[in-house]
VOPAGU-2260 file (C-alpha; in pm, 1 decimal, decimal comma):
REM VOPAGU-2260
SITE   aa  ch    i         X         Y         Z
SITE  UNK   A    0    3660,4     -47,3   -9636,0
SITE  UNK   A    1    3552,4     214,5   -9898,7
SITE  UNK   A    2    3589,3     565,5   -9752,4
SITE  UNK   A    3    3299,7     732,4   -9623,2
SITE  UNK   A    4    3059,7     915,3   -9796,4
SITE  UNK   A    5    2919,8    1238,7   -9693,1
SITE  UNK   A    6    2636,5    1249,2   -9443,1
SITE  UNK   A    7    2294,5    1182,1   -9612,4
SITE  UNK   A    8    1996,2    1396,2   -9539,3
SITE  UNK   A    9    1858,0    1333,8   -9212,9
SITE  UNK   A   10    1573,1    1073,8   -9222,2
SITE  UNK   A   11    1622,5    1025,8   -9566,9
SITE  UNK   A   12    1424,3     765,1   -9768,9
SITE  UNK   A   13    1621,7     438,1   -9729,9
SITE  UNK   A   14    1651,6     527,7   -9318,4
SITE  UNK   A   15    1266,9     514,5   -9318,5
SITE  UNK   A   16    1296,3     201,2   -9539,4
SITE  UNK   A   17    1514,2      27,1   -9275,3
SITE  UNK   A   18    1340,1     135,1   -9003,3
SITE  UNK   A   19     999,5     -27,2   -9099,2
SITE  UNK   A   20    1196,2    -329,1   -9202,7
SITE  UNK   A   21    1329,8    -343,4   -8880,4
SITE  UNK   A   22     986,0    -332,3   -8722,9
SITE  UNK   A   23     861,7    -621,6   -8935,1
SITE  UNK   A   24    1081,2    -914,7   -8801,1
SITE  UNK   A   25    1158,4   -1234,2   -8971,7
SITE  UNK   A   26    1101,5   -1563,7   -8826,7
SITE  UNK   A   27    1417,2   -1590,8   -8659,3
SITE  UNK   A   28    1342,0   -1249,7   -8528,5
SITE  UNK   A   29    1024,6   -1318,7   -8367,4
SITE  UNK   A   30    1106,3   -1310,9   -7979,4
SITE  UNK   A   31    1227,4    -954,3   -8073,0
SITE  UNK   A   32     883,6    -882,1   -8247,9
SITE  UNK   A   33     709,9    -996,8   -7944,5
SITE  UNK   A   34     909,4    -724,8   -7751,5
SITE  UNK   A   35     815,8    -477,7   -7975,9
SITE  UNK   A   36     423,0    -559,9   -7972,8
SITE  UNK   A   37     450,4    -560,0   -7568,8
SITE  UNK   A   38     632,5    -245,7   -7566,4
SITE  UNK   A   39     287,1    -141,6   -7794,2
SITE  UNK   A   40      55,1    -272,0   -7592,3
SITE  UNK   A   41     178,9    -153,9   -7272,0
SITE  UNK   A   42     221,3     223,9   -7409,3
SITE  UNK   A   43    -106,2     209,4   -7545,9
SITE  UNK   A   44    -295,9      93,9   -7231,5
SITE  UNK   A   45     -77,0     301,8   -7031,1
SITE  UNK   A   46    -147,7     631,0   -7207,2
SITE  UNK   A   47    -561,5     493,8   -7214,8
SITE  UNK   A   48    -586,4     380,3   -6847,7
SITE  UNK   A   49    -444,0     735,3   -6779,4
SITE  UNK   A   50    -645,7     917,3   -6964,9
SITE  UNK   A   51    -955,0     762,3   -6835,0
SITE  UNK   A   52    -861,3     754,4   -6488,4
SITE  UNK   A   53    -763,8    1138,4   -6504,0
SITE  UNK   A   54   -1108,7    1204,1   -6686,8
SITE  UNK   A   55   -1296,3    1033,8   -6429,7
SITE  UNK   A   56   -1107,1    1229,4   -6163,0
SITE  UNK   A   57   -1163,5    1549,2   -6318,9
SITE  UNK   A   58   -1530,7    1448,1   -6366,1
SITE  UNK   A   59   -1587,3    1358,7   -5967,5
SITE  UNK   A   60   -1447,1    1677,3   -5879,0
SITE  UNK   A   61   -1651,8    1930,7   -6127,2
SITE  UNK   A   62   -1965,7    1724,5   -6059,2
SITE  UNK   A   63   -1913,0    1705,4   -5666,3
SITE  UNK   A   64   -1839,9    2086,8   -5677,5
SITE  UNK   A   65   -2153,1    2134,7   -5880,4
SITE  UNK   A   66   -2372,0    1914,6   -5695,6
SITE  UNK   A   67   -2258,7    2052,7   -5367,7
SITE  UNK   A   68   -2264,7    2423,1   -5460,1
SITE  UNK   A   69   -2560,7    2383,3   -5623,0
SITE  UNK   A   70   -2735,1    2282,2   -5293,8
SITE  UNK   A   71   -2506,4    2516,9   -5053,8
SITE  UNK   A   72   -2403,6    2786,6   -5211,6
SITE  UNK   A   73   -2063,8    2936,5   -5235,9
SITE  UNK   A   74   -2070,8    3123,9   -4890,5
SITE  UNK   A   75   -2322,4    3120,8   -4594,8
SITE  UNK   A   76   -2370,5    3395,4   -4312,4
SITE  UNK   A   77   -2442,5    3276,6   -3935,9
SITE  UNK   A   78   -2530,2    3447,9   -3639,1
SITE  UNK   A   79   -2203,5    3484,6   -3422,5
SITE  UNK   A   80   -2383,3    3377,1   -3143,5
SITE  UNK   A   81   -2583,3    3100,0   -3304,0
SITE  UNK   A   82   -2898,3    3246,2   -3254,6
SITE  UNK   A   83   -3144,0    3307,9   -3567,1
SITE  UNK   A   84   -3092,9    3603,6   -3775,2
SITE  UNK   A   85   -3395,4    3889,8   -3714,3
SITE  UNK   A   86   -3354,4    4132,8   -3937,1
SITE  UNK   A   87   -3273,8    3881,0   -4256,1
SITE  UNK   A   88   -3457,0    4062,3   -4521,3
SITE  UNK   A   89   -3252,2    4408,3   -4499,5
SITE  UNK   A   90   -2891,9    4198,4   -4471,9
SITE  UNK   A   91   -3051,6    3989,3   -4783,3
SITE  UNK   A   92   -3057,4    4291,4   -4975,4
SITE  UNK   A   93   -2729,7    4437,1   -4893,1
SITE  UNK   A   94   -2547,0    4125,3   -4996,6
SITE  UNK   A   95   -2739,1    4073,3   -5320,7
SITE  UNK   A   96   -2599,3    4430,2   -5403,2
SITE  UNK   A   97   -2221,4    4317,6   -5372,6
SITE  UNK   A   98   -2078,4    4313,1   -5700,6
SITE  UNK   A   99   -2059,6    3936,0   -5820,2
SITE  UNK   A  100   -2289,0    3810,1   -5624,5
SITE  UNK   A  101   -2603,0    3650,2   -5835,3
SITE  UNK   A  102   -2789,1    3496,3   -5515,5
SITE  UNK   A  103   -2859,6    3588,4   -5152,7
SITE  UNK   A  104   -3119,3    3365,1   -5035,3
SITE  UNK   A  105   -3217,3    3350,5   -4628,5
SITE  UNK   A  106   -3345,7    3012,3   -4502,0
SITE  UNK   A  107   -3479,7    2838,6   -4205,1
SITE  UNK   A  108   -3330,6    2493,7   -4130,1
SITE  UNK   A  109   -3369,4    2182,5   -3898,9
SITE  UNK   A  110   -3292,3    1828,4   -3841,0
SITE  UNK   A  111   -3622,6    1620,8   -3839,5
SITE  UNK   A  112   -3748,2    1269,6   -3920,2
SITE  UNK   A  113   -3943,6    1207,2   -4202,2
SITE  UNK   A  114   -4215,4     930,5   -4160,7
SITE  UNK   A  115   -4445,1     756,6   -4371,2
SITE  UNK   A  116   -4634,1     398,7   -4382,8
SITE  UNK   A  117   -4308,0     264,6   -4535,2
SITE  UNK   A  118   -4002,3     421,2   -4370,7
SITE  UNK   A  119   -3871,2     667,8   -4149,5
SITE  UNK   A  120   -3550,2     862,7   -4171,3
SITE  UNK   A  121   -3329,0    1123,1   -4078,1
SITE  UNK   A  122   -3393,6    1437,3   -4321,5
SITE  UNK   A  123   -3305,2    1812,3   -4319,0
SITE  UNK   A  124   -3575,7    2045,1   -4363,1
SITE  UNK   A  125   -3469,8    2419,9   -4528,4
SITE  UNK   A  126   -3727,1    2653,5   -4549,3
SITE  UNK   A  127   -3688,5    2908,3   -4836,5
SITE  UNK   A  128   -3873,4    3160,7   -5056,8
SITE  UNK   A  129   -4049,8    3018,3   -5367,0
SITE  UNK   A  130   -3882,2    3282,3   -5561,4
SITE  UNK   A  131   -3523,5    3165,9   -5396,8
SITE  UNK   A  132   -3646,5    2782,2   -5490,6
SITE  UNK   A  133   -3676,2    2906,2   -5853,4
SITE  UNK   A  134   -3373,1    3035,9   -5941,6
SITE  UNK   A  135   -3170,1    2720,6   -5770,6
SITE  UNK   A  136   -3081,4    2516,6   -6103,5
SITE  UNK   A  137   -3009,6    2215,2   -5881,3
SITE  UNK   A  138   -3394,9    2206,2   -5789,3
SITE  UNK   A  139   -3604,3    2388,6   -6042,6
SITE  UNK   A  140   -3472,4    2166,4   -6369,1
SITE  UNK   A  141   -3590,7    1950,1   -6624,1
SITE  UNK   A  142   -3600,7    1682,6   -6363,3
SITE  UNK   A  143   -3853,3    1868,8   -6133,8
SITE  UNK   A  144   -4203,2    1698,2   -6092,0
SITE  UNK   A  145   -4466,2    1896,2   -5947,4
SITE  UNK   A  146   -4811,1    1887,4   -5868,7
SITE  UNK   A  147   -4935,9    2238,3   -5843,0
SITE  UNK   A  148   -5172,6    2291,8   -6081,2
SITE  UNK   A  149   -5465,2    2450,9   -6177,3
SITE  UNK   A  150   -5784,2    2273,6   -6067,3
SITE  UNK   A  151   -5907,3    2018,3   -6363,8
SITE  UNK   A  152   -5539,1    2030,1   -6518,3
SITE  UNK   A  153   -5478,1    1652,6   -6544,2
SITE  UNK   A  154   -5109,3    1652,8   -6538,0
SITE  UNK   A  155   -4843,1    1801,1   -6333,0
SITE  UNK   A  156   -4685,5    2098,8   -6467,7
SITE  UNK   A  157   -4323,1    2167,2   -6471,5
SITE  UNK   A  158   -4339,2    2473,5   -6236,6
SITE  UNK   A  159   -4326,6    2549,3   -5876,9
SITE  UNK   A  160   -4564,1    2857,4   -5900,7
SITE  UNK   A  161   -4785,1    2876,0   -5581,2
SITE  UNK   A  162   -4513,0    2720,1   -5381,3
SITE  UNK   A  163   -4560,3    2969,5   -5118,7
SITE  UNK   A  164   -4913,0    2924,4   -5054,8
SITE  UNK   A  165   -4897,7    2547,7   -5091,5
SITE  UNK   A  166   -4816,5    2413,0   -4749,1
SITE  UNK   A  167   -4656,7    2096,5   -4887,4
SITE  UNK   A  168   -4291,1    2028,4   -4912,5
SITE  UNK   A  169   -4053,9    1918,1   -5218,8
SITE  UNK   A  170   -3860,3    1605,5   -5138,0
SITE  UNK   A  171   -3574,5    1471,9   -5346,9
SITE  UNK   A  172   -3629,9    1192,1   -5583,1
SITE  UNK   A  173   -3455,4     917,0   -5343,1
SITE  UNK   A  174   -3648,3    1015,1   -5040,6
SITE  UNK   A  175   -3959,0     982,3   -5270,9
SITE  UNK   A  176   -3822,0     598,6   -5333,8
SITE  UNK   A  177   -3736,3     500,1   -5020,1
SITE  UNK   A  178   -4081,5     595,0   -4863,7
SITE  UNK   A  179   -4272,0     525,2   -5155,7
SITE  UNK   A  180   -4438,0     849,4   -5211,3
SITE  UNK   A  181   -4568,9    1017,9   -5535,8
SITE  UNK   A  182   -4724,2    1369,4   -5598,8
SITE  UNK   A  183   -5006,5    1446,0   -5340,2
SITE  UNK   A  184   -4882,8    1205,8   -5091,6
SITE  UNK   A  185   -4870,3    1290,8   -4723,2
SITE  UNK   A  186   -4542,5    1264,4   -4549,8
SITE  UNK   A  187   -4513,2    1300,0   -4193,1
SITE  UNK   A  188   -4235,6    1547,3   -4057,8
SITE  UNK   A  189   -4133,3    1485,0   -3655,0
SITE  UNK   A  190   -3908,9    1776,8   -3518,0
SITE  UNK   A  191   -3801,1    1663,6   -3151,7
SITE  UNK   A  192   -3787,1    2052,9   -3055,6
SITE  UNK   A  193   -4152,6    2120,9   -2993,9
SITE  UNK   A  194   -4384,1    2286,5   -2731,4
SITE  UNK   A  195   -4277,3    2318,4   -2406,2
SITE  UNK   A  196   -4486,9    2132,9   -2127,4
SITE  UNK   A  197   -4452,4    2034,8   -1754,5
SITE  UNK   A  198   -4288,6    1713,0   -1910,3
SITE  UNK   A  199   -4012,6    1870,7   -2111,8
SITE  UNK   A  200   -3998,9    1939,5   -2484,1
SITE  UNK   A  201   -4238,5    1780,4   -2676,0
SITE  UNK   A  202   -4210,7    1641,2   -3044,2
SITE  UNK   A  203   -4386,1    1865,2   -3296,9
SITE  UNK   A  204   -4564,9    1630,5   -3560,6
SITE  UNK   A  205   -4707,9    1769,7   -3870,3
SITE  UNK   A  206   -4819,9    1601,5   -4194,0
SITE  UNK   A  207   -4755,5    1776,4   -4511,3
SITE  UNK   A  208   -4821,2    1692,0   -4873,6
SITE  UNK   A  209   -4566,5    1613,8   -5114,3
SITE  UNK   A  210   -4620,3    1899,2   -5357,0
SITE  UNK   A  211   -4270,8    1853,1   -5561,7
SITE  UNK   A  212   -3972,3    1602,8   -5644,5
SITE  UNK   A  213   -3672,4    1705,5   -5743,8
SITE  UNK   A  214   -3350,2    1568,3   -5830,8
SITE  UNK   A  215   -3052,1    1704,8   -5783,1
SITE  UNK   A  216   -2816,1    1412,4   -5880,3
SITE  UNK   A  217   -2626,2    1360,3   -5543,0
SITE  UNK   A  218   -2766,7    1061,5   -5299,9
SITE  UNK   A  219   -2672,9    1248,0   -5030,2
SITE  UNK   A  220   -2904,6    1524,1   -5090,9
SITE  UNK   A  221   -3177,5    1361,0   -5304,2
SITE  UNK   A  222   -3224,4    1091,7   -5009,3
SITE  UNK   A  223   -3232,0    1360,5   -4720,5
SITE  UNK   A  224   -3330,7    1693,6   -4824,6
SITE  UNK   A  225   -3681,5    1850,9   -4804,2
SITE  UNK   A  226   -3773,5    2200,4   -4895,1
SITE  UNK   A  227   -4049,6    2381,6   -4700,9
SITE  UNK   A  228   -4209,9    2749,8   -4762,9
SITE  UNK   A  229   -4006,3    2967,7   -4566,6
SITE  UNK   A  230   -4281,5    3092,6   -4383,6
SITE  UNK   A  231   -4428,9    2751,1   -4305,0
SITE  UNK   A  232   -4076,1    2628,5   -4160,5
SITE  UNK   A  233   -4042,0    2934,3   -3965,8
SITE  UNK   A  234   -4398,6    2860,9   -3771,1
SITE  UNK   A  235   -4282,9    2484,7   -3785,5
SITE  UNK   A  236   -3931,8    2554,5   -3622,6
SITE  UNK   A  237   -4073,3    2846,3   -3393,0
SITE  UNK   A  238   -3826,9    3097,1   -3496,5
SITE  UNK   A  239   -4063,1    3412,1   -3546,9
SITE  UNK   A  240   -3944,7    3590,8   -3831,6
SITE  UNK   A  241   -3608,0    3531,3   -3830,8
SITE  UNK   A  242   -3387,3    3315,0   -4053,1
SITE  UNK   A  243   -3094,6    2994,2   -3960,7
SITE  UNK   A  244   -2887,8    3173,6   -4207,6
SITE  UNK   A  245   -2830,3    3317,8   -4537,7
SITE  UNK   A  246   -2669,8    3146,1   -4853,8
SITE  UNK   A  247   -2488,4    3350,4   -5076,2
SITE  UNK   A  248   -2390,4    3243,5   -5444,6
SITE  UNK   A  249   -2144,9    3438,7   -5652,0
SITE  UNK   A  250   -2054,1    3454,5   -6054,8
SITE  UNK   A  251   -1722,2    3281,6   -5995,4
SITE  UNK   A  252   -1669,4    3056,1   -5662,9
SITE  UNK   A  253   -1306,1    3050,9   -5705,3
SITE  UNK   A  254   -1276,3    3416,5   -5629,2
SITE  UNK   A  255   -1515,7    3375,6   -5317,6
SITE  UNK   A  256   -1215,2    3448,2   -5052,0
SITE  UNK   A  257   -1125,6    3734,0   -5227,6
SITE  UNK   A  258   -1503,3    3875,3   -5159,1
SITE  UNK   A  259   -1495,8    3813,9   -4850,1
SITE  UNK   A  260   -1423,9    4129,7   -4693,8
SITE  UNK   A  261   -1691,6    4325,7   -4912,6
SITE  UNK   A  262   -1920,4    4057,4   -4843,2
SITE  UNK   A  263   -1912,3    4105,7   -4433,2
SITE  UNK   A  264   -1890,1    4465,0   -4468,2
SITE  UNK   A  265   -2235,5    4475,9   -4646,3
SITE  UNK   A  266   -2364,6    4200,0   -4406,0
SITE  UNK   A  267   -2270,6    4408,6   -4072,2
SITE  UNK   A  268   -2155,1    4329,6   -3775,8
SITE  UNK   A  269   -2290,7    4033,8   -3562,1
SITE  UNK   A  270   -2245,6    3779,2   -3884,9
SITE  UNK   A  271   -1983,3    3554,8   -3956,0
SITE  UNK   A  272   -1903,9    3377,8   -4316,7
SITE  UNK   A  273   -1844,6    3021,2   -4423,0
SITE  UNK   A  274   -1711,4    2984,4   -4771,5
SITE  UNK   A  275   -1762,8    2653,1   -4969,1
SITE  UNK   A  276   -1373,6    2622,6   -4951,3
SITE  UNK   A  277   -1355,5    2603,4   -4591,0
SITE  UNK   A  278   -1667,1    2392,7   -4565,5
SITE  UNK   A  279   -1516,5    2136,7   -4801,8
SITE  UNK   A  280   -1139,3    2171,6   -4762,2
SITE  UNK   A  281   -1063,2    1775,6   -4659,9
SITE  UNK   A  282   -1297,7    1649,0   -4938,2
SITE  UNK   A  283   -1155,9    1837,3   -5217,6
SITE  UNK   A  284    -774,1    1810,0   -5092,0
SITE  UNK   A  285    -815,2    1436,2   -5046,0
SITE  UNK   A  286    -943,9    1456,3   -5441,9
SITE  UNK   A  287    -620,5    1662,4   -5505,5
SITE  UNK   A  288    -404,5    1403,2   -5347,5
SITE  UNK   A  289    -574,2    1101,6   -5506,5
SITE  UNK   A  290    -552,9    1237,1   -5848,9
SITE  UNK   A  291    -180,1    1316,6   -5808,1
SITE  UNK   A  292    -110,7     977,4   -5659,1
SITE  UNK   A  293    -299,2     765,5   -5931,3
SITE  UNK   A  294    -120,4    1014,4   -6210,8
SITE  UNK   A  295     232,4     902,1   -6062,5
SITE  UNK   A  296     113,4     531,4   -6035,4
SITE  UNK   A  297      -4,4     482,9   -6372,7
SITE  UNK   A  298     281,3     678,0   -6541,3
SITE  UNK   A  299     489,4     411,5   -6418,4
SITE  UNK   A  300     302,9     147,1   -6673,4
SITE  UNK   A  301     385,0     414,0   -6960,6
SITE  UNK   A  302     741,6     416,9   -6806,0
SITE  UNK   A  303     764,0      -7,5   -6775,7
SITE  UNK   A  304     670,0      -6,3   -7189,2
SITE  UNK   A  305     910,2     226,5   -7214,0
SITE  UNK   A  306    1209,4      52,2   -7089,1
SITE  UNK   A  307    1072,4    -278,3   -7329,1
SITE  UNK   A  308    1134,2     -62,8   -7579,8
SITE  UNK   A  309    1479,2     -11,5   -7487,5
SITE  UNK   A  310    1529,0    -418,4   -7450,0
SITE  UNK   A  311    1381,7    -468,7   -7772,0
SITE  UNK   A  312    1578,4    -232,0   -7943,2
SITE  UNK   A  313    1892,4    -354,3   -7775,4
SITE  UNK   A  314    1831,2    -691,5   -7904,2
SITE  UNK   A  315    1770,2    -559,2   -8243,1
SITE  UNK   A  316    2128,4    -380,1   -8244,0
SITE  UNK   A  317    2268,5    -730,9   -8123,5
SITE  UNK   A  318    2067,0    -913,8   -8426,8
SITE  UNK   A  319    2136,7    -686,3   -8677,1
SITE  UNK   A  320    2544,6    -630,0   -8583,0
SITE  UNK   A  321    2637,9    -768,8   -8926,5
SITE  UNK   A  322    2385,9    -561,4   -9122,0
SITE  UNK   A  323    2515,9    -243,1   -8981,5
SITE  UNK   A  324    2866,0    -309,9   -9047,1
SITE  UNK   A  325    2803,5    -367,5   -9412,9
SITE  UNK   A  326    2582,8     -35,1   -9404,9
SITE  UNK   A  327    2898,8     113,4   -9239,4
SITE  UNK   A  328    3107,8      16,8   -9474,9
SITE  UNK   A  329    2897,2     139,9   -9751,6
SITE  UNK   A  330    2948,8     422,7   -9674,9
SITE  UNK   A  331    2632,5     490,9   -9415,5
SITE  UNK   A  332    2744,0     769,1   -9165,4
SITE  UNK   A  333    2727,5     663,7   -8779,2
SITE  UNK   A  334    2435,8     932,3   -8757,4
SITE  UNK   A  335    2228,4     759,7   -9042,5
SITE  UNK   A  336    2274,8     431,0   -8827,9
SITE  UNK   A  337    2181,2     641,2   -8505,0
SITE  UNK   A  338    1845,7     772,3   -8687,7
SITE  UNK   A  339    1735,1     396,8   -8817,1
SITE  UNK   A  340    1714,9     276,1   -8481,2
SITE  UNK   A  341    1574,3     568,4   -8363,2
SITE  UNK   A  342    1307,7     578,2   -8604,5
SITE  UNK   A  343    1251,7     207,9   -8509,5
SITE  UNK   A  344    1196,9     265,6   -8152,4
SITE  UNK   A  345    1001,7     586,7   -8186,9
SITE  UNK   A  346     730,7     427,3   -8431,6
SITE  UNK   A  347     626,9     210,6   -8158,9
SITE  UNK   A  348     576,4     470,0   -7889,7
SITE  UNK   A  349     414,8     712,9   -8150,1
SITE  UNK   A  350     168,5     451,8   -8255,8
SITE  UNK   A  351     140,0     310,1   -7902,0
SITE  UNK   A  352      25,9     680,5   -7785,9
SITE  UNK   A  353    -180,0     761,9   -8058,3
SITE  UNK   A  354    -367,2     441,8   -8008,3
SITE  UNK   A  355    -382,7     504,1   -7634,7
SITE  UNK   A  356    -551,1     861,4   -7702,3
SITE  UNK   A  357    -797,3     702,5   -7920,6
SITE  UNK   A  358    -889,2     411,5   -7689,4
SITE  UNK   A  359    -907,5     673,1   -7396,9
SITE  UNK   A  360   -1129,5     904,2   -7571,6
SITE  UNK   A  361   -1359,3     630,0   -7701,1
SITE  UNK   A  362   -1369,9     471,4   -7326,3
SITE  UNK   A  363   -1431,8     844,0   -7184,9
SITE  UNK   A  364   -1696,9     900,0   -7426,6
SITE  UNK   A  365   -1899,3     622,9   -7339,7
SITE  UNK   A  366   -1808,0     546,1   -6963,5
SITE  UNK   A  367   -2154,0     510,3   -6837,4
SITE  UNK   A  368   -2266,1     318,1   -7112,3
SITE  UNK   A  369   -1989,4      80,7   -7047,5
SITE  UNK   A  370   -2055,2      83,6   -6676,8
SITE  UNK   A  371   -2419,1     -31,0   -6724,7
SITE  UNK   A  372   -2281,6    -274,6   -6933,2
SITE  UNK   A  373   -2023,2    -390,1   -6674,6
SITE  UNK   A  374   -2316,7    -377,9   -6426,8
SITE  UNK   A  375   -2517,8    -583,3   -6628,8
SITE  UNK   A  376   -2249,0    -873,5   -6701,8
SITE  UNK   A  377   -2130,6    -904,4   -6359,0
SITE  UNK   A  378   -2495,2    -859,2   -6205,0
SITE  UNK   A  379   -2342,4    -607,8   -5945,5
SITE  UNK   A  380   -2372,4    -237,8   -5923,9
SITE  UNK   A  381   -2007,2    -115,0   -5940,8
SITE  UNK   A  382   -2104,8     253,8   -5903,9
SITE  UNK   A  383   -2347,8     274,8   -5613,6
SITE  UNK   A  384   -2473,5     605,1   -5583,6
SITE  UNK   A  385   -2524,4     582,7   -5171,7
SITE  UNK   A  386   -2111,4     501,7   -5171,6
SITE  UNK   A  387   -2009,8     783,4   -5463,2
SITE  UNK   A  388   -2277,3     981,7   -5384,1
SITE  UNK   A  389   -2315,1    1061,9   -5801,9
SITE  UNK   A  390   -2584,9     892,2   -5977,4
SITE  UNK   A  391   -2404,5     850,7   -6276,1
SITE  UNK   A  392   -2019,0     746,0   -6373,5
SITE  UNK   A  393   -1840,1    1122,7   -6488,5
SITE  UNK   A  394   -1573,6    1156,2   -6699,6
SITE  UNK   A  395   -1432,8    1532,9   -6781,7
SITE  UNK   A  396   -1133,6    1550,0   -7039,1
SITE  UNK   A  397    -908,5    1827,0   -6977,4
SITE  UNK   A  398    -755,6    1922,1   -7288,2
SITE  UNK   A  399    -432,8    2063,8   -7127,2
SITE  UNK   A  400    -433,3    1750,3   -6922,1
SITE  UNK   A  401    -475,3    1530,9   -7197,0
SITE  UNK   A  402    -187,8    1675,9   -7418,5
SITE  UNK   A  403       2,9    1666,6   -7134,6
SITE  UNK   A  404     -24,1    1290,9   -7127,7
SITE  UNK   A  405      17,2    1246,3   -7494,1
SITE  UNK   A  406     357,4    1455,8   -7499,9
SITE  UNK   A  407     491,8    1268,9   -7182,5
SITE  UNK   A  408     412,4     935,1   -7320,3
SITE  UNK   A  409     622,8    1065,1   -7637,3
SITE  UNK   A  410     883,0    1187,3   -7439,5
SITE  UNK   A  411     954,0     865,2   -7266,0
SITE  UNK   A  412     983,5     667,1   -7560,1
SITE  UNK   A  413    1176,4     895,7   -7775,8
SITE  UNK   A  414    1412,1     838,8   -7463,0
SITE  UNK   A  415    1418,1     513,0   -7419,5
SITE  UNK   A  416    1538,7     510,3   -7804,7
SITE  UNK   A  417    1872,0     719,4   -7751,1
SITE  UNK   A  418    2056,6     434,5   -7561,9
SITE  UNK   A  419    2068,9     134,2   -7816,5
SITE  UNK   A  420    2057,6     392,1   -8108,2
SITE  UNK   A  421    2364,4     512,7   -7968,6
SITE  UNK   A  422    2528,2     211,8   -7914,0
SITE  UNK   A  423    2424,8     118,3   -8270,5
SITE  UNK   A  424    2586,8     404,5   -8393,8
SITE  UNK   A  425    2921,1     342,9   -8200,5
SITE  UNK   A  426    2955,7     -28,4   -8340,3
SITE  UNK   A  427    3309,9     -65,6   -8538,8
SITE  UNK   A  428    3197,2    -249,0   -8838,7
SITE  UNK   A  429    3551,7    -380,4   -8884,1
SITE  UNK   A  430    3530,9    -563,0   -8528,7
SITE  UNK   A  431    3205,5    -669,7   -8636,9
SITE  UNK   A  432    3267,6    -823,5   -8956,7
SITE  UNK   A  433    3595,0    -979,7   -8769,0
SITE  UNK   A  434    3374,8   -1220,0   -8552,9
SITE  UNK   A  435    3139,2   -1286,3   -8813,3
């Protein structure tokens, strides 16, 4: 054997050429090539699936948070004894002046039955001021249809002007569909808490004209919420010049807990506050646990694919024992041999990861179109809005999270190459040639 030559420059041209050649296996090495292909597909599908699933779960959380908080606000004040709040105007004004508060809105709320010729369903009535209703982006948006218009105007206008004096109600798109109602239709609202008679409390029944149809985008609200002018609701539910609660919207909902002392101080005694985090603790905690579990489960796909890289490289080292021995006798160093097999395995991991990223990105950008296609192909609704609350399948790719997935996949892929390449570097050329 010739004397060892000085170590070549790391990742030299001949090392890269050898690594590429070993990736393109010949006919007798076809089985090794199949394992490499399986490893590539496993990493690609694992990365793509992980990116898509995490993006969908992020989208669920963001959309649900937006829809829930768009309807119920970030905090609500209720009377400590459960009674209506009489001096709500002054209290609302004080709360609105707290730094960071975007909207303070008094409302009257009550459970009713909504009745029409087609259907009878439970509903929740909210009585609010027109000015406050206009400031709710979940209601006053591009999906709002309203019958409030000047006499002689042929088409509905996109405005809530005149809602306080309309004597009508605004209902969700889902409720309008279930009851077969349109703008100008009549909806009968029945409350069990009506006037007292000698036979007890009589139900209160009243007809209201549908003057607006809104779309929040969450079936839980679009199917069951009715907005009514505040004065009408006070008279209907017999809460003379009082409010059921005061709803607060702030600039940064994540800081609502830090704002509680200032809000309570502004509201004064006799009122309790409930934040959106308190109302939805179990719900969003469940989403967080689900997201973490899915991340761990889907990471196993990438790990299994990385293990395939180990087996494929190990078999390649066994198959190339004679080649390695010749390289060593020609002066290639152990480090050079190790780098050759490291690049061979790493190429599978890098290309699989990049392909998985591109596939995941493509799916996330077209997830709703893909959902609709699968629904059409299968003839079933694969994303029922009544079950999942949202009308569309959301996907929200988080940059840091996506980068983390890519780096994790690359780390696992590189780690998988270390043992086989180390074994190749430790191969004794004399022993290898002796048994050829």
